[in-house]
N, C-alpha and C positions, 0 to 999 in steps of 0.2 A: 465585493466578491472578486477574487483573483481570477485572472484569465491566463490561459496557456501562452507560451512564448509566441505563438502564431495568431493570438487574438481570439481563439476559440474557447469554448467552455472547458474548464478543467475536467478531465476524465479520470475517475478513480476505479481501479479494478479491485473488487472485493473477493478474496479467496477464503471461503467459509463453507463448511459442510453442514453446520447446524442451522436448520430452517428458521428457527426463531431469531437466532443471532443475525442471520443474513437479512431477514425482514427488518430488524431494528436498524442495522447498518445502512440498508438501502434507503429507508425513510429518513435517517439522519443526514446522509449524504445529499439526498434530494432537497431536504429542507435547507441545507447550507448553500444551495445553489450550484452544486456540482453535478456532473453527469456520472452515472455509475454503470459498470459492466460487472457481471457476476460469473464466478467459477466455483464449482464445488470440489475441485481437485487441483493439484499442482500441474498435472498434465494439461488439463483444459485451460488453466491460466496461461501456461507457456504458449499454447496454440493461439490464444487471444492476443498475447503480446507480439507474436510474429505478424499478425494481420491488422492490428489496430494501434492507434496512437494513444498510449497510456501515460498519464502524468504522475501517478502515484499508485502504489499497491498496498492494500490492507491485507495482511496475511495471517491467518490463524496458525500460530507457531506449532501447535500440536498436530495440525493437519500435515504440515511439511515434514515433521518428525515421523509421524505414523506411516507416511508413504515413502520414507527414506529418500526424500527429495531434497537434494542440496540446491535449493531454489536460487540463491544468489550466485552460486558458481555457474549454474545453467544460464542465468541472466547474462553473466559476464561472457560466457561462450557465445551468446547471441549478440554480443556487443550492445547490450541494453542495461549495463550497470549504472547508467545515468538516472534510471528510474528509482526514486526513493521507495524503500520498502519499510512499512511499519509492521513489526511483528507483534501480534496480540498474543501475549504469553501468560501462562499461569503463574509465573514468578519472574521477577526481573533479575537479569544477570548482574553479578557484582563487578564485572569488568567495566570500570568507568572509562577506560581508554578506548573502548570499542567504538567504531563508527556506526554500528548497528543501532537502529532506532527500535526501542521496545516500549510497549505500554502494557503494564501488568493488569490482568483481569482480577476482579471486576474493576473497570475504569469508569470514570464519569465522562459524560458526553463533552463537558467543558474541556477536560484534559485531552480527549481525542481531537476535538476541534483545534486546540493549540498545536498539537503534534502535526496534524495535517497542514495547517497554515505554515508552520515553521519549515516543514519538509518541502512544501511547494515553493515558498519564497526562496529557500536556499537553492533549489534546482533552477529557478528562474534567474537568480543571481549568477550562478555558475555559467549558465548559457550566455548571459549578457557579457561576461568578461572573457569568454572563450574566443 
């Protein structure tokens, strides 16, 4: 299991408004040995980010669009663009040069696990060389 740069348990913020999806993601994150925090809207998620140490964000892409929430721009305004965001989307973007991490629904838990591990390892690597 990976640990945060300060040695604590990795904390993942799940931003999801569908109850069944939230429950599935919570159980999966817990089973993988990570800590989770939940938000059912972008606004609540941004409030949590201001007050808690978050290592990764799982974001329902449709939720961000529906709320007209430019999530990553607002993260940057908070100087928290270092937190990786995995967008759970209904379709994957064809822009291969993008740095945005997307996983298309429906996705396998194995694919999600790999995306989470890669994003966290990359963040820890960037912190180590900074």
